[in-house]
matplotlib code that plots the C-alpha trace (Angstrom):
import matplotlib.pyplot as plt

x = [-58.1, -58.7, -61.0, -64.5, -65.2, -67.4, -69.5, -71.5, -73.2, -76.6, -79.3, -79.7, -83.2, -86.3, -88.0, -87.3, -84.2, -82.4, -83.0, -81.9, -78.7, -77.9, -78.1, -76.0, -73.2, -71.6, -73.2, -75.9, -79.4, -78.9, -75.7, -77.5, -80.4, -77.9, -76.1, -79.5, -80.3, -76.9, -77.7, -74.9, -76.9, -77.9, -80.3, -80.2, -78.3, -80.9, -80.5, -82.3, -84.6, -86.1, -85.0, -88.5, -88.2, -89.1, -86.4, -86.2, -83.6, -81.7, -81.5, -78.0, -76.7, -73.9, -73.0, -70.5, -69.2, -67.5, -64.1, -64.2, -63.9, -60.3, -60.7, -63.0, -65.3, -63.9, -65.8, -66.5, -68.1, -71.0, -74.3, -77.2, -80.9, -81.6, -85.3, -85.0, -82.2, -81.7, -79.0, -80.2, -80.9, -81.0, -83.5, -82.2, -83.8, -81.3, -80.8, -80.8, -77.3, -75.9, -74.8, -75.7, -72.4, -68.9, -68.5, -66.6, -66.7, -67.9, -65.2, -66.3, -68.8, -71.5, -74.2, -72.1, -69.1, -71.4, -73.0, -69.7, -68.7, -72.1, -71.9, -68.3, -69.0, -72.2, -71.3, -74.0, -72.1, -71.3, -73.0, -73.8, -70.9, -73.1, -72.9, -69.1, -66.5, -67.8, -71.5, -71.8, -75.4, -76.9, -80.2, -81.6, -80.8, -82.4, -80.8, -78.3, -80.7, -83.8, -84.4, -86.1, -86.1, -83.7, -83.2, -79.7, -78.8, -76.4, -76.5, -76.3, -79.5, -81.3, -79.8, -81.1, -84.5, -84.9, -83.4, -86.1, -88.8, -87.5, -87.2, -90.8, -92.1, -93.7, -91.9, -94.3, -92.8, -94.6, -93.0, -94.1, -93.2, -94.0, -94.5, -95.0, -98.6, -101.6, -102.0, -105.3, -106.7, -105.9, -105.3, -103.7, -101.1, -98.1, -97.1, -94.1, -90.9, -87.7, -84.2, -81.1, -81.8, -80.5, -79.7, -77.8, -76.6, -76.4, -80.1, -83.1, -86.1, -89.5, -89.2, -91.6, -93.8, -92.6, -89.0, -86.5, -84.4, -85.0, -87.4, -91.1, -91.9, -95.2, -96.0, -99.4, -99.9, -102.5, -102.8, -102.9, -102.9, -103.4, -101.1, -99.9, -99.0, -98.0, -99.2, -98.2, -98.5, -97.9, -96.4, -96.6, -94.1, -94.7, -91.2, -88.0, -86.2, -83.5, -85.0, -88.5, -90.6, -88.7, -88.8, -92.5, -93.7, -91.7, -93.2, -96.7, -95.7, -95.4, -91.7, -90.7, -89.8, -86.1, -85.1, -81.9, -82.0, -85.7, -87.4, -88.3, -90.3, -93.2, -91.9, -94.2, -92.4, -88.8, -88.6, -89.8, -87.4, -84.6, -85.7, -85.8, -82.6, -84.4, -82.1, -82.8, -85.7, -88.7, -88.9, -89.0, -89.2, -91.9, -92.9, -91.2, -92.8, -91.7, -91.7, -88.8, -86.6, -85.8, -88.7, -91.2, -93.2, -94.6, -92.9, -93.6, -91.7, -92.5, -90.1, -91.4, -91.1, -87.7, -87.6, -86.5, -89.3, -91.9, -91.0, -91.5, -94.9, -96.0, -94.9, -96.7, -99.8, -99.7, -99.2, -102.3, -104.7]
y = [89.4, 87.2, 88.3, 86.9, 83.9, 84.5, 81.6, 82.1, 80.0, 78.9, 77.3, 73.7, 73.1, 75.3, 75.8, 77.3, 79.5, 77.9, 74.4, 75.2, 76.9, 74.0, 71.7, 74.0, 74.6, 72.8, 75.1, 73.8, 75.3, 76.8, 78.5, 79.8, 81.1, 82.9, 84.5, 85.6, 87.3, 89.0, 90.3, 88.2, 86.5, 87.8, 86.2, 87.6, 90.6, 91.4, 91.0, 87.9, 88.9, 85.5, 81.8, 80.9, 82.9, 80.8, 80.6, 79.1, 76.6, 79.1, 81.8, 83.2, 83.4, 85.1, 84.4, 86.4, 84.2, 86.3, 85.0, 82.8, 84.5, 84.9, 83.4, 80.8, 81.6, 80.3, 78.6, 80.9, 80.1, 82.5, 81.6, 80.6, 80.1, 76.9, 76.4, 73.1, 71.0, 67.7, 66.3, 68.4, 71.8, 74.1, 76.8, 79.7, 82.6, 85.3, 88.2, 91.8, 93.0, 89.8, 89.7, 86.5, 85.8, 87.3, 90.2, 93.5, 95.2, 92.1, 89.5, 87.5, 87.3, 86.3, 83.7, 81.5, 81.6, 80.6, 77.8, 76.3, 76.1, 74.7, 71.9, 70.9, 70.9, 69.0, 66.5, 68.0, 67.6, 70.7, 73.3, 73.1, 74.2, 75.7, 79.2, 79.4, 79.5, 82.7, 81.8, 78.1, 76.9, 80.3, 80.0, 83.4, 86.4, 88.8, 92.2, 92.6, 94.6, 92.4, 89.6, 86.3, 83.1, 81.9, 78.4, 77.3, 74.2, 71.5, 69.4, 70.3, 68.4, 70.5, 73.7, 72.9, 72.0, 75.1, 77.4, 76.2, 77.0, 80.5, 80.9, 79.9, 82.0, 79.0, 79.7, 81.0, 84.2, 86.3, 89.4, 91.6, 95.3, 98.6, 101.4, 105.2, 106.3, 103.9, 102.5, 103.2, 100.9, 98.6, 95.7, 95.8, 94.7, 96.6, 95.5, 97.7, 96.8, 97.2, 98.0, 100.1, 103.8, 106.2, 108.7, 106.3, 102.9, 101.6, 102.0, 100.2, 102.0, 101.5, 101.7, 102.4, 99.4, 99.1, 99.6, 97.2, 97.4, 95.8, 93.0, 92.4, 92.6, 91.9, 92.4, 91.8, 93.8, 93.8, 96.2, 94.1, 96.9, 100.6, 102.5, 106.0, 107.5, 104.0, 100.5, 96.9, 95.3, 91.8, 91.5, 88.3, 88.2, 86.7, 87.7, 88.2, 91.2, 93.2, 95.5, 94.6, 95.3, 98.4, 99.9, 99.0, 100.4, 103.6, 103.9, 104.2, 106.7, 104.4, 103.7, 101.3, 102.9, 102.9, 102.3, 104.3, 104.2, 104.5, 105.7, 109.0, 108.6, 110.9, 113.8, 112.6, 109.3, 110.5, 111.0, 107.4, 105.9, 107.8, 106.7, 103.1, 103.4, 101.7, 102.3, 99.4, 98.8, 97.4, 94.2, 90.6, 87.5, 85.7, 82.7, 80.5, 77.6, 75.4, 71.8, 69.9, 69.4, 65.8, 64.4, 66.4, 67.2, 70.6, 72.3, 75.6, 77.6, 80.5, 83.0, 85.1, 88.8, 89.8, 91.8, 95.2, 95.2, 93.9, 96.7, 99.2, 97.8, 97.8, 101.4, 102.6, 100.7, 102.2, 105.7, 105.3, 104.7]
z = [24.0, 21.0, 18.1, 17.9, 15.6, 12.6, 11.4, 8.2, 5.6, 4.2, 6.4, 5.2, 6.3, 6.8, 10.1, 13.5, 13.5, 16.6, 15.3, 11.8, 12.9, 15.3, 12.3, 10.2, 12.7, 15.6, 18.1, 20.5, 20.4, 23.9, 22.7, 19.6, 21.8, 24.0, 21.0, 19.5, 22.9, 22.7, 19.2, 17.6, 14.9, 11.5, 8.9, 5.4, 6.7, 9.3, 13.1, 14.3, 17.2, 18.2, 18.3, 17.1, 13.9, 10.8, 8.1, 4.7, 3.6, 1.5, 4.2, 4.7, 8.3, 10.1, 13.7, 15.7, 18.6, 21.2, 22.5, 25.6, 28.9, 30.0, 33.4, 34.9, 37.7, 41.0, 43.8, 46.8, 50.2, 50.0, 51.8, 49.5, 49.9, 48.0, 47.3, 45.3, 44.0, 42.2, 39.9, 36.9, 38.3, 41.3, 42.1, 44.3, 46.1, 45.2, 47.6, 46.4, 45.9, 44.4, 40.8, 38.9, 37.1, 36.8, 34.4, 34.0, 37.4, 39.2, 38.8, 41.9, 44.8, 42.3, 42.4, 40.1, 42.4, 45.3, 43.3, 42.2, 45.9, 46.9, 44.2, 45.1, 48.9, 48.8, 46.1, 43.9, 40.7, 38.6, 36.6, 32.9, 30.7, 28.0, 29.4, 29.1, 31.8, 33.4, 33.2, 33.8, 34.2, 33.7, 31.7, 32.7, 34.9, 37.2, 38.0, 40.8, 43.0, 42.2, 44.7, 44.1, 42.2, 39.6, 38.1, 37.2, 35.1, 36.4, 33.3, 29.6, 29.0, 31.6, 30.1, 26.7, 28.0, 30.1, 27.4, 25.0, 27.5, 28.1, 24.3, 23.6, 26.7, 28.4, 31.8, 34.5, 36.1, 38.6, 40.1, 43.0, 42.7, 44.5, 42.1, 42.5, 42.1, 41.5, 37.9, 36.2, 35.1, 37.9, 35.6, 32.2, 29.7, 28.6, 25.1, 24.2, 22.4, 24.5, 23.2, 24.0, 24.7, 22.0, 24.7, 27.0, 25.7, 29.3, 29.7, 28.1, 26.7, 25.1, 21.3, 18.5, 17.8, 14.2, 15.1, 13.6, 16.8, 20.2, 21.0, 21.7, 25.4, 27.1, 30.8, 32.4, 35.7, 38.4, 41.4, 44.5, 47.1, 47.0, 49.4, 50.1, 46.7, 45.6, 44.9, 45.3, 41.9, 40.5, 37.1, 35.0, 32.2, 28.8, 27.8, 29.7, 28.4, 30.2, 32.8, 31.4, 34.5, 35.4, 31.9, 31.3, 34.6, 34.1, 30.6, 31.9, 34.6, 37.5, 38.0, 40.7, 44.0, 44.7, 41.1, 40.6, 36.8, 35.7, 38.9, 40.3, 43.5, 44.4, 46.6, 49.4, 49.6, 49.5, 53.3, 53.9, 51.4, 53.0, 56.5, 55.5, 53.5, 50.7, 47.7, 45.3, 42.9, 44.8, 42.7, 43.7, 41.6, 43.7, 41.6, 39.1, 37.3, 34.4, 33.0, 34.6, 31.5, 32.5, 34.5, 32.4, 35.6, 36.1, 39.1, 40.8, 43.4, 45.6, 47.5, 50.3, 50.1, 51.5, 54.8, 53.3, 50.7, 53.2, 55.6, 52.8, 52.0, 55.6, 56.1, 52.9, 53.9, 57.4, 56.0, 53.9, 56.9]

ax = plt.figure().add_subplot(projection="3d")
ax.plot(x, y, z, "-o")
ax.set_aspect("equal")
plt.show()
């Protein structure tokens, strides 16, 4: 594998970090935003944590650009639930169990593979090239075992526009989740920084508020239904950090049912989870809204709760009677 490319220099104009770096390099804003999210950008020898960070015109930057993926994602005929599509973007209701893009351990069978086939078969054009050959069109991700809505860019202009909205947290995202126990208070905000766990680098964890590591993360939750040793909650995200809902809920003592990494179900619920064979985190991206990057119209989409999670909710509600 080839070595990463190092791009360094002095920011030529003050202002928002992603704009300043786009002017100072040949990288697009969307690419820079992605590299910041991957912790590949340093400003004055400190890790850049946000594309909206304000920088001065004499700030020194260093960008580590990973080598391109060795193989392109290939089209595969995999069924998809298309919620909306036009020439610029496509909104998909992703099933639990599907990985978003090819990566180590998941070279194919992903959403990207399915979308490449869909676009070719239906004359719908192609996906944006900004994400690289293994992640074309990918603006954001949801976990493999989380179901629900995801928007994918088909044009570079749409990718840039959507990327900017995700960066400034103007995207509307509403998740439904089933957690162990009943949160008290029934409505609140979890404002807790998230970064890699010191104990296990494969896991995320809540960090100290003044930590220089990780990223700010904010989740607003509301209990929708009290059930047997559990609750159906909605989570509205201000930020979109890796495993955000799962980590935040676990941090307040109400891990999501079925979560194999952060969850530990109440003993009273283990027989039901086993009976239903529910072995994934009970998390569903139910609503997604944003400003269409080309038409500038406000659009909003909804995905019904999938059968496996709805069955879990129904059984928990029945047990509570």
